[in-house]
N, C-alpha and C positions, 0 to 999 in steps of 0.2 A: 361407259357410265350408264348402265341400264336404269330406266325410270319406270316404276310400275304404273304410273299414270299414263304411259304411252305405249301400252302393249301392242303387239302385232295384230291388226284387225283381221288378218286372214287365218289366225291360229284358233282352232276349235277348242284347244285346251286352256286358252287364256280368257279369263273373265275381265273384260274391259272396265267393269264397274269396280272391281277389287273391293267387294263388300266384305262385311264381317265373316270371318272364317274362310276367306278365299285361300285356296291352296294351289293356285296356278304356279306354273314354273317361274313366271315373272316375279311374283311375290316371294317365292321361296329362294330362288337361286339366280335370278336374273334371266336374260334372254337366252333361248337355246340356240346353239350354233346352227341347227338345221332349219331355223325359221326362215320364212321367205325374205323378210327384211331385217337387216342388221340393226342393233341398238343405235339410236341417234347419238352422235358424238358432238356436233356443233349446234349452236343456237338455231342456225338455218335448218339443219336436219330435224331438230326438235320441233320446230314450227311446222315443217312439212309433214312429219309423222302425226302431229295433232290434227292437221287438216285432213290428211288421208283417213285417219280413224274416224273423224266426224262424218266424211262422205260415205264410208262403208256402213257405218252404223245407221245412217239415214236411209240407206237402201233397204235395210231390214226393219225400218220403222222403230229404230232404237230398241228392238226386242233382242236381248242378249241370247235367249234360249234358241230363237230362230237362227240367228247368225252363227252361233256355235255349232248347232246341229247340222246346218248346211255346210259349214267349214269342215266338220269331221267326215261328212258323207263324201264330199268332193276331194278333200285335201286342200291344204293352203295354196299350193302352186296352181292347182286347177281352178280354185275359187278366184284367185287374183287374175288369171288369164280370162275367165268367163266374164267377170265384171268389166275388165278392160275392153272386151269385144263389143259390149253393148253401152258402155258408159266411158266417155273420154276423161278418165280420172286424172291423167297428167295435166290435161288442159284445164280441168276444173280446179286442180290444185294451184296452177299458175295464176288463174283468174282470181282465186280467192287471196292468194298471197300478194298479188299486186295491189289489192285493196286493203291489205293489212299494214301496220306499221305504227299506228298511233299508240304511244305508251299506255299500258294498262294502268299504271300508276305514275303520275307525272311528279308528284311532290315526294322528294327523297331526302334522306339524311345520309351524308357521306362523311366519315371521319378522316381526320388527318393529324399527324404529328407535325408541329411547326418547324420544318426543316426544308431546305431548298430541294431535297429529293422529291418532295411532294409538289413541286412547281406546277405540273400540268393539272393536277387535281385542284389546286388552290386557284390558279389563274383562270380556270374555266368558269369560275363564278363571276369575278368582276370584269372579265373580258368577254363574257357572253356566249361561251361555247356550249354550256348546258342549255341555255335558252334557244340557241340556234337549232338544237336537235330536239326541241319540244319538251324540255325538262325544267322543273323548278327545284333546284337543289340547294339545300342548306349544307355548306361545308363547316363541320364542327371541329374546333380545335381540341385536341385530345392530349392528355398529359404524358402518356407513354404507351409503349407497345402492348403491355399486359392489359391496359384499359382498352385499347383498340380491339384487341382479340376478344375480350370478354363482352364488350358491347356488340361486337359483330355476332358472337355466338348467341347472345340474348335477344338478337334481332332489334336492338335499339338503333343500330346502323344498318341500312340497306346494303351498303358496300363500304369499303374503307381502303385507305392508303395502308399498305403493309410492307414489311421487309420481304424480300423474295423467298427466304426460307420458311416464312410463316405459314402460307397455305399448305406447303408440304408437310410441315410439322402438325398442323391442325388436322389434316386429312388422316395422318397416321396415328394420331392420338399422342403425340410426343409433347408433354407439357400441358395437355388439355384433353377434354373428352374428344374422341375421334369423331369428326364431322366432315363430310365431303366439302371441300372448298376448291374454288377455281381461281386461277390467275391468268386472265386473258391478255394482260398487257403489262410490260415492264414500264416503270416510270422513268427511271434514269440509269445511265451507265456512268462508271467512274464517280467522282464527286465526293470522296471521303479523304481523310488524311490522318496521319499519326501526329499528334501534338504532344510536346513535352514542356514541362515547366521551365521558365527562363533560368532557373537555378541549375538546370541540367544541360546548359549549352556545351559543357566539356564532356558530356556523356552521349555523344551522337552514335557511338558504336553500340548496337544492341547487345553485344556480349557483356556490356557494362551494366545491364539492366537487372541483374539478379536482385530480388527483393523489392522491385518497383511495383507500385500499385496502379493498375490501368483501369479505366472505365470503358465500357461498351454499352450501347443503348439497350441490348436485349440478348438473351442467350441464343435465340434462333435468329441470328442476324449475320449478314455478310461481314459486318464489323468484327464480330467475335471470331468468325472463321478465318478472315484475312489476318487479324492480329495473331491468332494461334499459328497459322501457316508461316507468318513472317518471322516470329521469334523462334519457332522450331527449326526453320531453315538456317538460323544463326546459332543453333545448338542449345537453345533454352527450352526446357519443358514448361509449357504454359500453365500446367496445373501444379508444378512443384517450385519453379525458379522465379515466377512472378505471381502477383494476385490479379485476378480479373474480376471486377465488380460490375454489376448492372447499375447504370446511372441514367435517369431520363436525360435526353439531349439538352433541354433547357437548363439543367443543373450542372452540366459539365464544367463550365467556366468557374462557377462559384466554388466547386469542389476542388478545382486546380488551384485557385487563389488561396483557399483555406489550408492547402497542404494535405488535403485528404487523398489526393491523387497525384502521382508523379507524371502522368500523361493519360492520354485516351485516344482510342480510334473511334472517331465520331463522325456523324453527318454534319454538313455545313448548314447554317452559317456559323456554327459554334467553334469550328477550327479557326476561321478568320476572326471571330469575335475575340478569341483568346489573344491573337496578335493585336487587334484594335485596342484591347484593354492592357496590353503590355505585360500579361502574365504568362504567356506561352509562345512557342515558336513552332513552325511547321517543320517537323523532321522529314516527312515523306508523304507525298500524294499516293493514294492507293492505286492509281493508274500505273504507278511504277512497280507495283507488285504484280498486277494483272491488268494489262491494257484492255479496256472495254468491259470490265467486269459488271455484272448487274448489281443493283442495290435495292431500290424500292420498286413497288408495283401497285397496281390496282387489283383488288381481289373482292370476291363475294362468295356467298354460299352456292352450292349446286342447286339448292331449293329455290333461291332467288332467281337464278337463270332459267330454271325449268318452269316455274309458276308464272313468271312475268317476262316471257321472251322478248317482247317488243321493248319493254322498259330496259331490260338488260342490253339489248342491241343499241338502243339510243344512248345509254350511259357509256358503253364501250366506245361507240363512235365519237362521243364528246371528248373522251379522254385521249383517244388516238389523234383526233384532230388538234387538240391542244398541245399534245406531245410533239407533233410535227411542227407546229408553230414555234414551240420553244427550241426545237432543233436548229432553227435558223439563227445564227449569231447576231444578225442585224436586229433581232427582236428582243435581245436580252436586256437592254436598259429599260425599255418600256415595261417588260415583265417585272423587272426588279422593283420599279415603282408601284406596280399593281399588287404585288404580294408583301410589300413591306409594312402595311398598316398593322395596328395593334390586334385587330381581330384575325390576322393571318400570322405573319412571322414576328411581328413586333420588333423589327430590327432596323437600324440606320440604313437607308438606301445604299450608301457607299460600301457598306459591308457586303450586302447582297450582290452588288455589281462586281465586286472583286471576285466573288465566287463564280457568278454566271458568265462573266466575260473572260475570266482567266488572267486578268492583269491584277496582280496582288502583291502585297508586302508579306514577306516570309517570316518576319520576326527576327531575322538575323542581319538586317540592314540592307537587304536586296529587294528589288522589285522584279518579280518573275512575270513572264508572258507565257501562259500555257492555255491556249484557246480551248482545248478539250479537257481542261480540269474537271468539268462536268459536261455531260451531253445527255440528250434525251432521244431514246430509240425504243419504240414500244414492243418490238418482236420478242416473245418469250421462248428463246431457244430451248429445246428439250435437253440439249447437252449442258446448258447452265444448270438446269434442275438436277441432272445426274451428278455434276460436280458437287453441288451443295449437299446432296445425299451422301456422297463419299465422305465428306467432312463431318457430317452428323454421325456416320458410322465410325470414322477414325477416332472421334473424341468421345464416343460412348453415349451419344444422345439417342441413338437407336441401336438395337441389338439383333442378332440373328441374321437369317438370310434376308436380303433386301432385293425386291424387284425394281431395280434402279430405273430402267426404262419405263416399265409399266406405271409406276408412280409418277414419274416426270410427265409422261404423255397424258395421264389422267387429270393432273392438276394444271399444267401449263398448256393453255389452249391456243396453240400456235395456229391452228386452222381458223379459228374465230378472228384472231388478230389479223391474219393475212387477208381474209375476206374484207374486213373493214378497211385495211390499208388500201386494197385495190379499189374499193368503192370510193375512196377519197382521192384516188389518183396517185397513190404512193406505191412505189415498187416494193414488193414483199420478197423475202428470201424464198428460193425454190426448194430449200431443204430445211430441216429442223435440228440437225446434228452437225457439229464441227469440232475439231480439236483445238486445244489451247496450250500455250506455253506460259507457265507461271513461275517466275523466278528461275527461268532456265530449265524447269522440269516439265516435260511434255505430258499432256493428259489426253488419253484416248477414251472417248465415251463408250467405245465398244468393250472396253476392259476395265470397268469400274472397280471390281473387287480386287483385281491385280494391282490397281493403282493404290487402293487403300493399304494393301499389305506391303507396298514398296517403301513406306515411310519408316524410318528408324524410331521416331518419337510418335507414339500413338497410344490409345487406350484399348482399342479392339484387338 
């Protein structure tokens, strides 16, 4: 992810001012492979590059002509070695970085859709996680995902709760103007369910669902892709045999009650709310489709992370800290009470507790105990991003050749998350790719296109 504001200070062909008419390689095509320093990838590297650039520019009195002339005369590697021999740049960087950390912007607006998947983002406000890391965050309830996307693109939100496919789609320009977005942390894993109207208790076999109308919260959602995957594995074409409609999560239960939907694959608490109101029953938890699947995430624009690196770092640390707290089952009842009020989820505490603790009524007369019905794990596996992209390709949301790994690694910032996890004393995975088995079918992230073509029912 090259940033033209962070050009290589040892390159004589790069104008670090990037003024009007600048034709440097950075402005035109990104960093050159032969440059002394690679393009910064993580927030820590971005900050280090900014400090190093400032040090080198100060050596030349901030005179770009002098710096560039000297760099061209000596060459980038020689200039870097020469400066290092007379100036302890690494020590200077360390000293400066040790004194940095105060957020450039402490007052932030962060959007969320009122669902339990947003638990870390929401609870971080009433439970003090943002304040702990030096931020004053307004968490703003948002009607649906299109609104969350648009307000993020319009910079009304500094960052937002998003569905894990959304930053990939926004970056690729699928459904919106292409804008580089980052997803440095997952919010939750599991935590969804397929709910059917109580009138369909005799139709628990998906093969009986032809003609059914299902709701999902957004096209670019795990809900949509998991529903499509599930019905297709039972022989139904999701574009021909059933109808899939986008319905904002808070409107799911009302549409089920009114008969506008036969069922939905939705985030909670609206699956449990349908049982609470006796209009629906839980057909299946999505963890039974794919154990440990990602759902929601914390996301922001690349511009936000690059221009406000300290703020970005503090916000990410707040989210990961809250996510780890939510991961502990012993904290779930306390969290349920914290996120229940009207300005957050606006739900009865018992409904939220049933979701977060995993002890719940299924609407069929049974009480279930599933402690991992929802869990909270911040690590954004690149392999998860690759799987999502395969389903976007499978169902025609993206076309042509797809750089599956390249896009996943650009958007899902596993390195940033791992660093924050380690800073907080949390063990982070040592790899970023792993295989999955979804409804008995293995997924190898090394062979994504082969995986797409292996499905009998698909659009691509």
